[in-house]
N, C-alpha and C positions, 0 to 999 in steps of 0.2 A: 068507443073512443070519444064520439061527439057528446055522449052523456057525461063523461068524465070532465070534458072541457067546460060544459055548461055548469056543472057543480063547482069546478074550480073557479070559474068566473064569478059565480054567485057568492062564493065564500070570500073571494078577493074584494068584490064590490061591497059586501056587508062589512068586512074588516075596515076598508077604506072609509066607509060611511061612519062607522063607529069612531075611528080615529079623528076624522074631521069634526064630528060632533064634540068629542072630548076636547080637541084643540080649540074649537070655537067657544066652548063653555069655559075653558081655562082663561082665554083672552077676556071674555065678558066679565068673569069674576074678578080678574086682576084690575080691569078698568073700574069696576064698582068699588073695589077696595081703595083705589086712589082717591076717590071723592067722598066716600062714606066711611067714617071712623068705625062704626059698629061692624060694617062688612069687612073691614081690614082685620079687626080682631077675631071675627068669626071664621076667617079663612086662612089664618096663618098660625104657626106655633105661638100661642099667646098665653102669657101668664102675668102675674102681678109684678114680675121683675124682668129686666133686660140686662144681660152681661156683655160688656164690650169685649170681643174676642182678642183685641190687641192689648189693652191696658188691664183687662180683667176687672175694671170698675163696674159696680153694680148700681143700677138706678131703677126707678119705677117705670112701668109701661103705660104711656098715654092712651093706648088702645084698650086697656082693661076697664071693665065696668066700674063705676064709682071713682075712677081716677080723673084728675084734672089734666090740663094740657101739658103739665110738666111730668106727669106720670105718678103723682102722689095721691093718696086717698083723701081728697078734699072736694067740696062742692065746686070750688073754682080756684084758680091759681092766683093767690093774693100777691100784691106788690109790697105790702107791709103787714107785719103781724107782731103782736105783743109777745107771743110765746111761739117758739118753734120746737117741735119734738122730733128726736131722732131715735132709732132703735130698730128692732127686728119685728117679727110677727106678733110679739106680745105687746108691742106699742102700736103697730099697724091695726090690730084688732081682728085677727083671723077668727072666723066662725061667729062673729057678732056683727051686728049692723054698725055702720060707720058712726052713727051718733051714740052708740053704746061703748065704743072704745074709750079708754081712759083719757086721751087727749081731748076728745069732744066733751066728755063729762067734766073735765077740768075747766074747759072754756065756760061752761054754764055755771060752775061753782065760783069762778073768779070774775065772771062777767068781762072777759077780755077776748081779743081775737087770738086764735091758735091756728097753727099750720102744721099738719102732721106729715113729716117727711120720712117716716119709718118705712123700711123696705124689708119684707120677709127674707129669711135665710141669709142675713148679714150679721156682722159683728162690728166692734169699734173701729176696725180698719176701714171698712166701707163707710161707716158713719162719718169718719173724718174726711173721706173723699167728698162728702156732700156738705161739709161744714161751710165752705166758702159760699155756696149757693144759699145755705140757710142764713148766713150773715147779711146777704144782699137784701133780706127782708127787714133789716134793722130791728131785730127783736130786742126786748128788754130782758128776756130770759130764754136760754136754750136748755132743754131738758133731754138728757140721754137715758134711755131705758136699757140697762144691762141685764141680760137674762142668763142665769147660771146654767141653764140646761144645755146650752151649746155655744155660747159666745167665745169661750176659751179655745175650743177646737176650731171655730170659724176664723178666729184671728190667726191661729197657727196655719191653717190651710191657705188663707189669703196671702200671708207673708211668704210661705213656702212656694206657692205657685207664681209669685212675683219675683222669686229668687232673691229675697231680701233677708233670709235668716241670719246672715252674717252681720246684719245691722243690729241684731239683738243679742248675739252670743258669740262665743269664740269659735274659731274655725274647726277645732277638734270636736266640739259639741255638735256643730253642723254636720260633720262627717258621721257621727254616731246617730243623729236623727235621720239622715238620709239612709243609713244602713237599716235602721228600724223600719223605715217606710218601705224599703225594698223587701224586707222580710215579711211584713204584714202592714200594709198601709192603714192608717187610723180610720180612714173612710170605710175601708173594707171591714175593719174590726167593729165599727159602729153598725155597719150593715148586718153583721152576724148576730148582733144583740137586738136589733130593731124589730119590733113587732109589725112594722109597716112594710118590710121588705121581704119578698119571696125569693126562692132560689131554685135552681135546677139541680137535682141530686146527682146527676152525672151517671146514672145507671144505664141510660140508653144514649150513647154518644151520638148516634145518627139522629135521634129525635132532638137531642140538645142542639146539634148543629143546624138542623132544619129550623128549629125555633129561633136560633140566633140569626140565621139568614133571613127569615121572615121579619124579625124585629128590625134588622138593618134596612130591609126594603121599606118597611113602614116609616122608619126614621127618615129615609131619603125622600119618600113621598111627602112626609110632613114638612120637610125643609124646602122642597122645591115646587110642590103642586098646591095651588090655591083651591082647585077643585076637590082634591083629597081633603084639604082642611075644611071645606064647606060640608062635605059628606060626613066627616068625623064630628063636626059641631052639630049637624042635624041628628046624627045617631045619639049623641049624648043628651040632646034635648028630648028625644022621643023615648029614651031608655026608661024602663020601669022596673019594678021589683025591689028587693031589699038592697040597702046600701052596701057597698063593699066594706070589708073589714078595714078599720083604720079611719073611717069617716065618723063624724059626730052623729050620734043617734040620740033619740029622745029619752030612752029608758035604759037603765043599768041592766035590767034583765035581758033586753034585746042584745046589748053589747056582749054580755057573757055568753049568750046562746050563739052569737056569731063568731066566736073565737075559733080559729082553725087549730089543727093538731100542731102545725109548725109554730104557732103563736104561743101556745100554752106554756112552754118552758121559759118564755121571755116576759111573762106578765104574771100578776097576781090580783085576783078580784078582792075587793074589800067593801063591806057594808056593815055599819053599826046601827042601821035602822033610821039614821038621820042623814049622814053623809055616805055616799057610795060611789065607787069608781073602779077603774082598772088601772093598776099601778105598773110602771115600766122601769123599775129600779135598775136592772142590769144594763139597760140601754143608756140611761142617764149617767150611771156610774162611770162609764168609759170616758165621758166628756168632762169629768171632774176629778179624775184620779191623778193627783199630783205626783205619784210615784212614776208615772209615765212622763219621760222628759219632754214629749211633745205638748202635753197639757201644761207642764211646768213652764215651758217657754211661752206657751199661749198666755199664761197669766202675766208674764213679763211684758209681752207685746201689748196686752190689754191695758196694763197700768200706764205704759208709755203713751199709748194712743189717747187714752182718756185725759192724761195730763196735758198732752199737746192740744186737745180740744179745749180743755179748761183755759189754758193760757191764751189761746186765740180768741176765745169768747170774751174773756176779761179784757184783753187788749182792745177789743172793739167797743168796750164800754158797757157790755151786757153782763148778766149774771149767768152762772152755769150750775146745773144741778144734775146729779146722777140718781136714778131710781134703781134700786137693787130688786130685781124681779126673781123670786124663788121658783124652784121646780114645784110641780104639784105634789110630788112625794114629800118634799120638805114641809109643805103646808099641812099635809095629812099626818105628820109624825106623831103628834100628841094623841091621836086616835088609834094608832097602831100598837096593840099590846102583844102581838106575836111576831115582832120584827125578825127574830131568829129563824122563823119558819118561812120567811119571805126572802128569797135569794137576792143579795145585793142591797137590801133596803137599809140595814144598819150602816153598812159601809158608805152608801150614798149620803145619808144624813151627816155622817161624820166628815166626809169629803167636802160637802157643801158648807158645813159649819166652818171648816178650816179655810176654805176659799173666801168665805165671808169675812172671817177674822183678818186674813191677809189684806183683802181689798180695803176694809174699813181702816186698818192701820195705815195703809198707803194714803188713803184720802185724808186722814187726819194729819199725817206728817206733811202733806202738800197743800193743806187748807182747801181741799176740794169738798164742796158742800154735797151732801147725799141724804137720801131718805130711804129707810128700809120698811116696807109695808108688810113684811112677812108675819109679824105678830098679829097685826090687824086681820090678815087673811086667815091665820090659824085659829083665831078666837071668834070668827064670824058665826052668827047664828045660822045663816043660810050658806049652803055649800057654794064656794066661789069658783069651782071648776066643773067641767063637763063630767058626765057619768061613764064615758067610754075611755078608750086608751089615749084620747087626745089630751095634750098637756097644757093647752091654752086656758087662760081665765075665761069664765063665762061673763055675762053682763054684770052679775053680782060682783065677781072678782074685779072687773074693770072699775066699778063704782067704788069699791074699797080702796083701790090704788089711787084713784083720783082724789078721794077724800083725804088719804094720807098725805098726798102731795100738797093739797090745799091747806091742810092743818099745819104742815111743816113751814110753808111759806108765810102763813099768818103769824106763826110763833117767831119767825125770824125778823119780822118787821120791828 
């Protein structure tokens, strides 16, 4: 009995010591995060974006590396700028250095100050949220980068989650849209087509439940424990080995070899000896299919939001320009000679062509200036996109976009 009490006391003492150490570490890390910006970012759920849970407005994260005090990807937070750019990750410059993104390359070509206010995973709705802040910089020109690959669905989701669909269509159409969402939410449909998203097959409900419970615990710790955040950040820095599927890799061959069985039906590899990449047509097609009323209303929302941005910018005395940023698949179309053998490819090109036609017609009718660099991207000698499944332009692609904008502005003078 004495032995049992001694063991119990030792266990209780060790447990208390561990808990006190954890608590002290948590307090110490929280104090460090208050006074050190990098410690703050390294110990909390940190990304390049922050979403306000009340308004659902999206902005940049000041704690993210390469971001300025306002949370945008600039060396410093300017008080004035000749040019301000808005858009998503294709304007932000995901997977390229900040000075390789097209806003920075445009700055060097025009020899003017530019301020990049692009925020990944956003559309025109969120860009308009940031417009007043952009105009505070007194720009001569505001450029919005519209990306065909997801901006229509981003606008639909932003408006639906803010319960504003009735501002853009009739109540009976809203009812049909909500019914479609209950049947199969468009985010879920995109997820089933995405090569970046995994799934639990459901064959072992106990294992799936355990996985779900473990995931919820990790999410809770990530939201509430800075110590957990520090350990997670340390793990990520020390991790070695091959990059996970879906990340940018150096070689096409590595990307193809890294494809999983679940990804194979969602992608198609392409190489003509000069250009080579992995195409994701089924995924992109969902976001451009105008036969889906949600994408159709997304186009209506996009047109109205861009027109509102245009009117506000012009009223401030500045000029407004839209850059039409194509999907990687659209840029590769002239090199694809077996489109019928690639699921969704022909349909995607057709859908993107139609969306381009509709937007261009709207811009022309409303005297909204725009530039379309897709032809320059398609006819480039060097490949303007990465060799894996990633759909963002590489440094070459960003240079082509910057040149197209600079040439358009020069011709307009």
